[in-house]
C-alpha positions in Angstrom: 2.1 -24.8 -124.6 4.0 -23.0 -121.2 1.1 -20.7 -120.0 1.4 -18.2 -117.4 4.5 -18.7 -115.5 7.0 -17.7 -118.5 7.9 -14.2 -118.1 7.0 -12.8 -121.5 4.1 -14.9 -122.8 2.3 -11.8 -123.5 3.0 -8.2 -123.9 -0.5 -7.2 -123.8 -1.1 -4.7 -120.7 -2.4 -7.3 -118.6 -0.4 -9.0 -116.1 -1.1 -12.6 -115.3 -0.5 -13.4 -111.5 -0.9 -16.3 -109.1 -4.1 -15.9 -107.5 -4.5 -13.6 -104.4 -7.0 -15.3 -102.8 -5.1 -16.8 -100.7 -1.9 -16.0 -99.0 1.2 -17.8 -100.3 1.9 -21.4 -98.8 5.7 -22.3 -100.0 6.6 -25.8 -99.3 10.0 -26.7 -97.8 12.1 -24.0 -97.8 14.9 -24.9 -95.8 15.0 -27.7 -97.6 14.9 -25.6 -101.0 17.6 -23.8 -99.9 19.6 -27.0 -98.5 19.7 -29.1 -101.5 20.6 -26.2 -103.5 23.2 -25.8 -101.7 24.7 -29.4 -101.5 24.2 -29.7 -105.4 26.3 -26.9 -105.9 29.2 -27.9 -103.2 29.1 -31.2 -104.8 29.5 -30.1 -108.5 32.5 -27.9 -106.9 34.0 -30.7 -104.9 34.0 -32.6 -108.0 35.7 -29.8 -110.0 38.4 -29.4 -107.8 39.0 -33.1 -107.6 39.4 -33.1 -111.0 42.0 -30.1 -111.2 43.8 -31.1 -108.0 44.4 -34.7 -110.2 45.9 -33.1 -112.9 48.4 -30.7 -111.2 49.0 -33.6 -108.8 50.1 -36.0 -111.3 53.5 -34.8 -111.5 53.7 -32.7 -108.0 52.0 -29.8 -107.1 54.4 -26.7 -106.9 53.5 -23.7 -104.8 52.2 -21.5 -107.9 50.0 -24.6 -108.8 48.4 -24.6 -105.6 47.7 -21.1 -105.6 45.7 -21.3 -109.4 44.1 -24.6 -107.4 42.9 -22.3 -104.6 41.9 -19.8 -107.0 40.2 -22.3 -109.5 38.1 -23.5 -106.8 36.5 -19.8 -105.7 35.7 -19.3 -109.4 34.1 -22.4 -110.6 31.8 -22.5 -107.2 30.6 -19.4 -108.7 29.7 -20.7 -111.9 28.7 -24.0 -110.1 26.2 -21.4 -108.6 24.5 -20.0 -111.7 24.7 -23.1 -113.4 22.2 -24.8 -111.4 19.9 -21.8 -110.8 19.2 -22.0 -114.4 18.4 -25.5 -114.5 16.2 -24.9 -111.7 14.9 -22.2 -113.7 15.0 -24.2 -117.0 12.9 -27.1 -115.0 9.9 -25.1 -113.4 9.5 -23.2 -116.7 9.0 -26.4 -118.8 7.0 -27.9 -116.3 4.8 -25.1 -116.0 5.3 -25.0 -112.1 5.0 -21.1 -109.9 8.7 -21.3 -108.6 7.1 -20.2 -105.1 4.0 -22.7 -104.6 5.2 -25.5 -107.0 1.6 -25.6 -108.4 1.0 -25.7 -111.6 -0.6 -23.0 -113.5 -2.5 -23.1 -117.3 -4.4 -20.4 -118.0 -4.0 -16.7 -116.8 -5.9 -15.8 -113.5 -6.7 -12.2 -113.3 -8.0 -11.2 -109.8 -10.9 -9.5 -108.7 -9.5 -8.5 -105.2 -10.8 -5.0 -104.3 -7.7 -2.6 -103.2 -8.6 -1.3 -99.9 -5.4 0.4 -99.0 -3.3 3.7 -100.6 0.3 3.3 -101.9 2.1 6.1 -103.0 4.5 5.6 -105.8 7.7 6.9 -105.2 10.7 8.6 -107.7 13.9 9.6 -106.6 16.0 11.6 -109.1 19.5 13.2 -108.9 19.8 15.6 -111.6 18.4 13.5 -114.1 16.5 14.2 -117.7 13.6 16.1 -116.9 11.6 15.5 -120.4 12.5 11.6 -120.0 11.4 11.2 -116.1 8.5 13.0 -116.8 7.5 11.2 -119.9 7.6 7.9 -118.0 5.8 9.0 -114.9 3.0 10.0 -117.2 2.7 6.7 -119.6 3.0 4.8 -116.1 -0.2 7.2 -115.0 -2.2 7.2 -117.9 -1.0 2.8 -117.6 -2.6 3.0 -113.8 -5.5 5.5 -114.7 -7.0 2.9 -117.3 -7.0 0.0 -114.9 -9.9 2.1 -112.4 -7.3 1.6 -109.5 -5.8 5.5 -110.0 -7.6 6.8 -106.7 -5.6 4.3 -104.5 -2.2 5.5 -105.6 -0.2 9.0 -105.1 2.7 9.6 -107.2 5.9 11.5 -105.5 8.6 12.8 -107.6 11.4 13.0 -104.5 14.2 15.6 -106.3 17.5 15.8 -104.9 19.0 17.2 -107.8 21.3 19.9 -107.2 21.7 21.5 -110.1 19.1 24.9 -109.5 18.7 24.5 -113.8 17.4 21.2 -113.6 15.4 21.7 -110.5 13.2 24.2 -112.0 12.6 22.6 -115.2 11.8 19.6 -112.8 9.0 21.6 -111.3 7.8 23.2 -114.2 7.4 19.7 -115.8 5.6 18.3 -113.3 3.1 21.5 -112.8 2.5 21.0 -116.4 1.8 17.1 -115.6 -0.6 17.6 -113.0 -2.3 20.2 -115.2 -2.5 17.4 -118.3 -3.3 14.5 -115.4 -5.9 16.9 -113.3 -8.7 14.4 -114.2 -7.4 10.7 -112.4 -4.7 12.8 -110.3 -5.7 16.2 -109.4 -3.7 16.6 -106.1 -1.9 13.8 -106.1 1.2 14.3 -107.8 3.3 15.8 -106.1 6.9 17.6 -105.9 9.6 17.3 -103.1 13.0 18.5 -103.1 15.8 18.3 -100.6 18.4 20.7 -100.1 20.8 18.0 -100.0 21.0 15.1 -101.1 21.9 13.2 -97.4 22.3 9.7 -97.6 21.9 9.5 -101.5 19.2 7.4 -102.9 18.0 5.5 -99.5 18.7 9.0 -97.4 15.9 10.0 -100.2 13.4 7.0 -99.4 14.2 7.3 -95.7 13.2 11.1 -96.0 9.8 10.6 -97.0 9.4 7.4 -94.9 9.8 9.5 -91.9 7.6 12.6 -93.1 4.7 10.9 -95.1 5.1 7.2 -94.4 1.9 7.0 -92.2 -0.2 8.1 -94.9 0.4 4.4 -96.9 0.8 1.2 -96.6 3.0 0.3 -98.8 5.1 2.0 -101.6 6.4 0.9 -105.2 10.1 2.4 -106.0 10.6 3.2 -108.8 14.0 4.4 -110.4 14.3 7.7 -112.9 14.2 5.4 -116.2 11.9 3.0 -114.7 8.1 2.5 -116.3 5.5 -0.3 -115.2 2.0 -1.1 -116.7 -1.0 -0.8 -114.4 -2.0 -4.2 -114.0 2.0 -4.6 -112.7 1.3 -2.1 -109.9 -2.5 -3.2 -109.3 -1.2 -6.7 -109.3 1.6 -6.1 -106.4 -0.7 -4.5 -104.1 -3.0 -7.0 -104.3 -0.5 -9.6 -103.6 0.7 -7.2 -101.0 -2.8 -7.1 -99.5 -2.9 -10.9 -99.9 0.0 -12.2 -98.3 0.5 -9.8 -94.7 3.7 -11.8 -94.2 5.4 -10.1 -97.2 7.8 -7.2 -96.4 8.8 -7.1 -100.1 7.8 -7.9 -103.6 10.5 -7.6 -106.1 9.4 -7.8 -110.1 12.3 -8.6 -113.0 12.6 -5.0 -114.8 13.8 -6.0 -118.1 15.8 -3.2 -120.2 14.0 -1.9 -123.3 14.3 1.1 -126.0 18.0 0.0 -126.8 19.3 1.5 -129.6 22.9 1.0 -129.7 24.5 -2.5 -130.6 25.2 -2.7 -127.1 22.2 -2.2 -125.8 20.6 -4.4 -128.4 22.4 -7.0 -127.3 21.9 -6.5 -123.1 17.8 -5.8 -123.9 18.2 -9.4 -126.1 19.5 -11.1 -123.8 17.7 -10.6 -121.1 14.4 -11.1 -122.5 16.2 -14.5 -123.6 17.3 -15.4 -120.2 16.5 -13.7 -117.3 12.6 -15.0 -116.8 14.6 -18.5 -116.4 17.8 -17.5 -114.5 14.9 -15.9 -111.7 12.7 -18.1 -111.2 15.6 -20.7 -110.1 16.1 -17.9 -108.1 13.1 -17.5 -106.6 13.1 -21.0 -106.2 15.8 -21.3 -103.6 16.0 -17.4 -101.9 11.8 -18.3 -101.3 11.0 -15.8 -98.6 14.5 -14.5 -98.6 15.3 -13.0 -101.9 17.1 -9.9 -102.7 15.9 -6.1 -103.4 17.5 -4.2 -106.7 16.5 -1.1 -105.5 13.4 -0.4 -107.6 10.9 -1.3 -109.6 9.2 -3.4 -106.2 6.7 -3.3 -103.8 7.4 -2.1 -99.8 5.7 -2.3 -96.7 6.2 1.3 -95.6 5.9 0.9 -91.7 7.9 -2.9 -91.6 11.1 -0.9 -94.0 10.4 2.6 -91.4 10.7 0.0 -88.6 13.9 -2.4 -89.7 15.4 -1.0 -92.6 17.3 2.5 -91.3 20.8 1.9 -92.8 23.5 2.9 -90.1 27.2 4.8 -91.4 29.8 1.9 -91.1 32.5 2.1 -88.3 36.1 2.6 -90.6 37.0 4.4 -94.0 35.4 3.4 -97.3 35.6 1.0 -99.3 33.7 -1.0 -96.6 33.6 1.6 -93.9 31.2 4.9 -94.1 27.6 5.4 -96.1 26.6 1.6 -97.2 26.2 1.5 -100.8 24.6 -1.3 -102.2 21.4 -1.0 -99.9 19.0 -2.3 -101.5 20.6 -6.1 -100.7 21.1 -4.9 -97.1 17.6 -3.8 -96.9 16.2 -7.3 -97.8 18.3 -8.8 -95.4 16.8 -6.4 -92.8 13.7 -6.9 -93.6 14.3 -10.7 -93.5 16.2 -10.8 -90.0 12.6 -9.0 -88.7 10.6 -11.5 -89.7 9.1 -10.6 -93.4 9.3 -12.2 -96.1 11.4 -10.9 -99.3 9.8 -12.7 -102.4 11.1 -12.7 -106.1 8.0 -12.4 -108.6 9.7 -14.0 -111.6 6.4 -14.3 -114.2 4.7 -10.9 -113.1 5.0 -8.6 -116.9 5.1 -5.3 -117.5 8.3 -3.8 -115.0 10.9 -1.9 -117.3 13.7 -0.1 -117.2 16.7 1.4 -119.3 20.2 1.1 -118.6 23.5 2.4 -120.3 24.1 1.3 -123.7 27.3 1.2 -124.4 30.2 -0.7 -122.7 32.0 2.3 -121.0 29.1 3.5 -119.0 27.9 0.1 -118.0 31.0 -0.5 -116.4 30.7 2.7 -114.8 27.6 1.4 -113.3 29.3 -1.5 -112.1 32.3 0.3 -110.3 29.9 1.6 -108.2 28.1 -1.8 -107.5 31.5 -3.7 -107.4 32.4 -0.8 -104.1 28.6 -1.7 -102.5 29.1 -5.7 -102.7 32.2 -5.9 -101.9 31.4 -3.7 -98.6 28.6 -6.3 -97.8 31.9 -8.8 -97.0 32.1 -6.9 -93.6 27.9 -7.3 -92.8 28.8 -11.3 -93.0 29.2 -11.3 -89.3 26.2 -8.6 -88.7 23.8 -10.3 -85.7 20.7 -11.8 -86.4 21.1 -12.3 -90.3 19.3 -14.8 -91.6 21.5 -18.1 -93.8 20.0 -16.8 -96.9 20.9 -13.4 -96.3 24.8 -14.2 -95.8 24.7 -16.2 -98.3 23.1 -13.4 -100.7 25.9 -11.1 -99.9 28.5 -13.6 -100.0 27.6 -14.6 -103.9 27.2 -10.5 -104.9 30.9 -9.8 -103.8 31.6 -13.2 -105.3 30.8 -11.7 -109.0 33.2 -8.9 -108.8 35.6 -11.1 -106.8 35.8 -14.2 -109.7 36.8 -11.6 -112.5 39.7 -11.1 -110.6 40.1 -14.5 -109.6 39.9 -15.7 -113.4 42.6 -12.9 -114.3 45.1 -14.0 -111.8 44.3 -17.8 -112.5 45.2 -17.4 -116.1 48.4 -15.2 -115.6 49.5 -17.9 -112.3 49.2 -20.5 -115.3 50.8 -18.9 -118.3 53.7 -18.2 -115.6 53.2 -22.1 -114.9 53.5 -23.1 -118.7 56.3 -20.6 -119.5 58.5 -22.0 -116.6 57.9 -25.4 -117.5 59.0 -25.0 -121.3 62.3 -22.9 -119.9 62.7 -25.4 -117.7 62.1 -28.8 -119.6 61.4 -32.2 -118.1 63.4 -33.6 -115.5 63.6 -36.8 -116.1 66.2 -37.5 -113.2 66.1 -35.6 -110.1 67.7 -37.6 -107.7 71.8 -38.7 -108.4 70.7 -42.3 -107.2 67.5 -42.5 -109.0 67.6 -45.8 -111.5 64.9 -45.1 -113.8 63.4 -41.7 -114.7 60.5 -39.9 -113.7 58.3 -40.0 -117.2 56.0 -36.7 -117.3 52.7 -37.8 -117.1 50.2 -35.8 -119.0 46.1 -36.4 -118.2 44.7 -35.1 -121.3 41.9 -36.9 -120.6 40.7 -35.1 -117.4 41.9 -32.0 -118.4 39.5 -32.4 -121.7 36.6 -33.5 -119.3 36.9 -30.6 -116.8 37.6 -27.6 -120.0 34.3 -29.4 -121.7 32.8 -29.4 -117.8 33.5 -25.7 -117.9 32.3 -24.7 -121.5 29.1 -26.4 -120.9 28.1 -24.8 -117.8 28.5 -21.5 -119.0 26.7 -21.8 -122.4 24.2 -24.7 -121.7 21.7 -21.9 -119.9 22.1 -20.2 -122.8 20.8 -23.0 -125.1 18.7 -23.9 -122.9 16.7 -20.4 -122.4 16.5 -20.3 -126.3 14.7 -23.5 -126.2 12.5 -21.9 -124.1 11.7 -19.4 -126.4 11.2 -21.6 -129.3 9.2 -24.2 -127.3 6.3 -21.5 -127.1 4.8 -20.5 -130.8 4.0 -16.3 -130.2 6.6 -16.0 -127.7 9.1 -17.4 -130.7 7.5 -15.0 -133.2 7.7 -11.7 -131.0 11.8 -12.5 -130.8 11.0 -12.3 -135.1 10.3 -16.6 -135.9 12.8 -19.2 -134.8 15.6 -18.6 -137.8 16.0 -15.2 -136.3 15.6 -15.8 -132.6 18.2 -18.8 -133.4 20.9 -16.2 -136.1 20.2 -14.0 -132.6 21.3 -15.9 -129.8 24.6 -17.3 -132.2 25.7 -13.6 -132.7 24.6 -13.0 -128.9 27.5 -16.0 -127.7 29.9 -14.7 -130.2 29.5 -11.5 -129.0 29.3 -12.2 -125.3 32.7 -14.4 -125.4 34.7 -11.5 -126.9 33.8 -8.4 -124.3 34.1 -11.1 -121.3 37.6 -10.1 -121.5 37.0 -6.8 -121.4 34.8 -6.7 -118.2 36.5 -9.2 -116.5 40.0 -6.6 -116.7 37.4 -3.8 -115.5 36.3 -5.2 -113.1 39.3 -7.1 -112.0 41.0 -3.2 -112.0 37.6 -2.2 -109.3 38.3 -4.7 -106.9 42.1 -3.5 -106.6 41.4 -0.3 -106.8 38.2 -0.5 -104.4 41.0 -2.7 -101.9 43.4 0.1 -102.4 41.0 2.7 -101.2 40.0 4.8 -104.2 37.0 6.4 -103.5 34.1 5.6 -105.9 32.2 8.8 -107.3 28.4 8.4 -107.4 26.6 11.3 -110.1 24.0 10.5 -112.1 23.6 7.9 -114.4 23.9 8.4 -118.5 20.5 7.2 -119.1 19.8 9.0 -122.9 22.5 7.5 -124.8 25.6 8.5 -126.5 28.1 7.3 -129.3 31.6 6.3 -127.9 34.9 8.2 -130.0 37.6 5.7 -131.2 40.2 8.2 -129.1 37.9 8.0 -126.0 37.4 3.9 -126.6 41.3 4.0 -126.9 41.9 5.9 -124.2 40.0 4.0 -121.6 41.0 0.3 -122.9 44.8 1.0 -124.3 46.1 0.0 -120.7 44.5 -3.4 -121.4 45.6 -4.1 -125.0 48.8 -3.1 -123.9 48.8 -5.6 -121.1 47.0 -8.3 -123.5 50.2 -7.6 -126.5 52.8 -7.9 -123.8 50.8 -10.9 -122.0 50.4 -12.8 -125.6 53.7 -11.9 -127.3 55.3 -13.9 -123.7 53.4 -16.8 -124.0 54.1 -17.0 -128.1 57.5 -17.1 -127.6 58.5 -18.7 -124.7 55.4 -21.3 -124.4 53.8 -21.3 -127.4 51.3 -24.3 -127.0 49.8 -21.9 -124.5 49.0 -19.1 -126.5 46.3 -21.3 -128.2 44.5 -21.8 -124.9 44.9 -18.1 -124.4 44.0 -16.9 -127.2 40.4 -16.4 -126.8 41.0 -13.7 -124.2 43.7 -12.2 -126.1 41.6 -11.8 -128.9 38.9 -9.4 -126.8 41.6 -7.5 -125.2 44.0 -6.7 -128.3 40.5 -5.6 -130.5 39.1 -3.7 -127.3 39.0 0.1 -128.6 37.5 -0.5 -131.4 34.6 -3.4 -129.8 33.4 -0.5 -127.4 33.4 2.2 -130.3 31.3 -0.1 -132.3 28.9 -1.4 -129.6 28.1 2.5 -129.2 26.8 3.2 -132.7 23.1 3.7 -133.1 23.8 3.5 -136.7 25.0 0.0 -136.2 21.6 -0.9 -133.6 19.4 0.0 -136.3 21.1 -1.7 -139.2 21.1 -4.7 -137.4 17.7 -4.3 -136.2 16.9 -4.4 -139.9 18.4 -7.6 -140.4 16.1 -9.0 -137.5 19.3 -9.4 -135.3 18.3 -8.8 -131.3 14.7 -8.2 -132.0 13.2 -8.4 -129.0 9.5 -8.2 -127.6 9.4 -5.1 -126.3 9.8 -4.1 -129.3 8.4 -6.4 -131.6 5.3 -6.5 -129.8 4.8 -3.7 -127.4 3.0 -3.1 -124.5 1.0 0.1 -124.9 2.8 1.7 -122.2 6.0 1.6 -124.3 4.2 2.7 -127.1 3.3 5.6 -125.1 6.6 6.4 -123.6 8.0 7.2 -126.9 5.3 9.4 -128.1 6.0 11.7 -125.6 9.2 11.4 -125.5 9.1 12.5 -129.5 6.7 15.2 -128.9 7.8 17.1 -126.0 10.6 19.1 -125.7 12.0 21.1 -122.3 11.3 24.0 -124.0 7.9 23.7 -124.3 6.8 23.1 -120.7 4.6 25.2 -118.9 4.7 26.9 -116.1 4.2 25.3 -112.7 1.4 24.4 -110.7 1.9 22.6 -107.9 -0.2 20.8 -104.8 0.7 21.2 -101.5 2.6 18.3 -100.2 0.6 16.6 -97.4 1.0 17.8 -93.7 4.1 16.1 -91.6 3.2 13.3 -89.9 6.9 12.3 -88.0 8.0 8.2 -87.4 11.4 7.7 -86.4 13.6 5.3 -88.7 15.8 3.9 -86.0 19.6 2.9 -88.0 19.6 -0.5 -87.6 22.7 -1.9 -85.8 24.7 -4.5 -88.1 28.1 -4.3 -86.3 29.3 -7.7 -84.5 28.3 -8.4 -81.2 29.4 -11.2 -78.3 28.0 -13.7 -78.4 25.4 -13.3 -75.6 24.1 -10.2 -77.1 23.8 -11.3 -80.3 21.2 -13.8 -78.8 19.2 -11.4 -76.6 19.1 -9.3 -80.3 18.1 -12.3 -82.1 15.5 -13.2 -79.0 14.4 -9.8 -78.7 13.5 -9.0 -82.6 11.5 -12.4 -83.3 9.3 -11.3 -80.2 8.7 -8.4 -82.0 7.5 -10.2 -85.4 
């Protein structure tokens, strides 16, 4: 019913794309952004007005004034996410491309010849060798099936500091070179740096300086990334047809999850991510974000304009830029290049941490990186949408702290009113009493609006899946899809207080200057034991007990409003432990819960990945045989200025940058 703009209308190797025979024409980009901002601000203003009307009925205290300010920021974040989802739902419902706004009914595969060379680069840092090599091999085989393998070179860019892991990497890469000698002989290249200076962005920058001149484009993959050959060739053709594009980002979908938590995230991503990404693509237009992987980049533009400086001051806001991808997208846009998000492109996959503890450890690093972006809001020459992207990214983590503080202040306010009682006469010469005013209708309206804005996008995401017969069957049919979405929503409510508490703690610790570690990510999955879960959730559970007990004793009526939050905190340890269980995940799979198209109708690249992982063990790796790297053609990658400048210098820099592009 919906045609090709649906991201998962077909899980085959073919990736339908908008026609690449002509450059993109994006109508009204400024009007879209302004319209989106206006709708968000109007909705936020309405919510603030209702909240203000509720609080002022009996006079606003200092405590209630603080609650109003916190509510305003947190409600604005909810509103932005809500309207993004609404736009995405509307466009997908009417089969409209989010960039061109044209209707597309049938798949269109473009026959444009690939006339450029593309490097596929995968930075690794002490990763699981078997998984890395299997992912590259499955991707290479899929690319070879397209007949365009001779246009691509693969680079494994190792920053591994563990000598044993580095030895295994070289041996495995040499064995892979021998197995794929027919299609990729001499084009599977390995480079190891002596130190991981600059972490991942430093690794990519080193490649661009040394060998970037050989290639017009590069596709960046993470160690757990997998892409179909059709997706990769579609990206190259799109870049060829759009010379103004500096970067095109796909939507990587989590796959191969076994635990309950992993399958929960995998299911939610398959149902909701296409709709949300479509909404983002609509209002961001050519100023979309870069998510660090599964994207194609114009190498020369990236080399000239994306050299990252070291920020002045000490961490967390100074030092090396951690969340480099948002900044690189902003720098490309500052220099006149377009950054697009293609939400309908299929065949882009990744893996995620499959338990809550490892998931939030990754969030800890992202939290510091996104908060660091607040320092860059005043950087010279950035486009308004790039600044907005920085602000929204930081607010995603700040909102958790704001909600937690707002709930705590609301509890304190309820306890204060319960202890002081109702004051009918506030003046000694008062003839008539001050009757307390309770605006029940406004309270119910505001609560309903907030809950509706949180739940309606979930409902609409399921509706889009139900309206496509073949897509609905890929989720196990109507009954299983509805049952899975209900369980997903219930589980989201339970873990929301846990995630809120962790994110609030991260923000506070970052603001206090605690350093963040940036080690290798846990990708292969593990079960969290109950003692470990208790160790990492004890403080939150204890805080929930004290909080709930105080409210129950002193303001019992408010206790029921807090119950959903308190329940998640009280059962945090068993929830973390059970949701990390592969046994429970398999049981849910047998019951048809959290079924996803990537497992019910897996594309060949994922089937092949599983076969390779199952068949190959590390002790069976062959001796290494590695081709020589190309001769170095050094090109400078200048560090960009992100520090504030005077107004005159800022205008001069902006004028100079525009003249260059």
